[in-house]
N, C-alpha and C positions, 0 to 999 in steps of 0.2 A: 768114371774115375772117382776117387775119394778125396777128402779134404787134405790128406797127407801126401797126395801125389805131386810129383814134380814133372814138368815137361820141358823138352828142348824145343825151341821154335826155330823153324828152318824156312828158307826161301824155297818155294815150290819149284821154281824154274831151274835151280842149280843145286839144291840140297844144302847150301851154305847155312851155317848156324848164324842166326841173328841175335838169339838170346839163349845162353847155355842152360840156365836154370830159372824156370818160372813156376811158382807155386800155383796149383790149380785152386781157384777161389770161387766156389759155387754157393756156399752156405750164406745165410743171412748174416751171421756173425762175422764171417770173413769179409763180406761186402761192407759191413758197417765199420770195421776196424781199418781195413785197407792198409795204408802206410802211415796212418796217424800215429804220432808220438815216437816214431822211429827217428834216430839221429843221423842215419846214413844208410846207403844202399850200395852194395858192391857193383862194379860195372857189368858183371855177368849174371846178375840175379834180378828177379822182378816178380810181379803177380800177374796171373792171367785170370781175369774176372769172366765168369761164364753166367750169362743171363738166360732166363727161361724163354724169353721171346725177343726178337729184334725190336729195337726202338731207338728213339733219340733221347727223350727225357729220362727214361729209366736207365740209360747208360751214361748219363751226365755225372760229372764228379765235381767235388769242391776240394779246396786245398787248405781248409781250416785244420790246424794242428799238424800239418805236414811242414817240416822245417827246412826243406831243401827242394830245388826244382826237380821235376821228373818229366820223362817222356810219357805221353799218353797216346796210344795207338789203338784206334777202333777198327774192328773187322766185322764183316757181315757173316751170314751163316756159312758161306763157302770159304771163309778165311781170307777174303779179299779186303785189303786195307781201304777203309772208307773215310778215314779222318786221322789227322795227327795234330798234336799240340805240344808245345813246351809249357807245362803247367807250373806256375810259380806259387811259392808259399802264400797262404792267407788270401788267395783269390776265391771268389764265391762260386764260379761256374765255368765249366768247360764241357762241351758236348760235341758229338760228331755232326757232320753236315748231312749224313744219310743214316738210315737205321742201321744199328750195329747189334751184334749178338755177343761179341767178345771185346774185352778191353785189356790191353797190356799196359801195365805201369812199370817203368824201369828207369835206369839212369838216362840222363839226357842224350848220351851218345847213341842210343837206339835210333834216334831220329835221323842220324847220318847213315843208318844201315837199311832203312825201309822207305818206300815211297808209296804214295797213294796209288791205288790201282793194282798193285802186285798182290799175289796170293802167298799166304804163309801156311805152314803145316805145323801141327803139334805132334810131338813124338814123346811118348811116355818114357821117363828115365827109369831104367831097371836098377833097383838098389841091390847091392851085394854082388 
């Protein structure tokens, strides 16, 4: 996928949409910027960070210059949720409890729709 791609994130067991629009975020610049300096995030949008290898420290986040709370959901290589957090503005460190390959950042309500241990799927959104 490319940096302009958008995915829908679904629950593997039911196909239910848990996040309608997540921007595929794999580049260094996308990782660096994240949600910093944004003023808001709509309930159905987010970022899906893709890392080159699973880990804990390399998938950790900070909340400097993020002005609103967000849901952070970490997934392993198979798409299984391995950690969740309500990340609050200006906090220095959030990390998964187990190695993760993907991180979803979205509105806090996402935490009500996912649970640790469940598997999520990414479906590319077709434009046009």
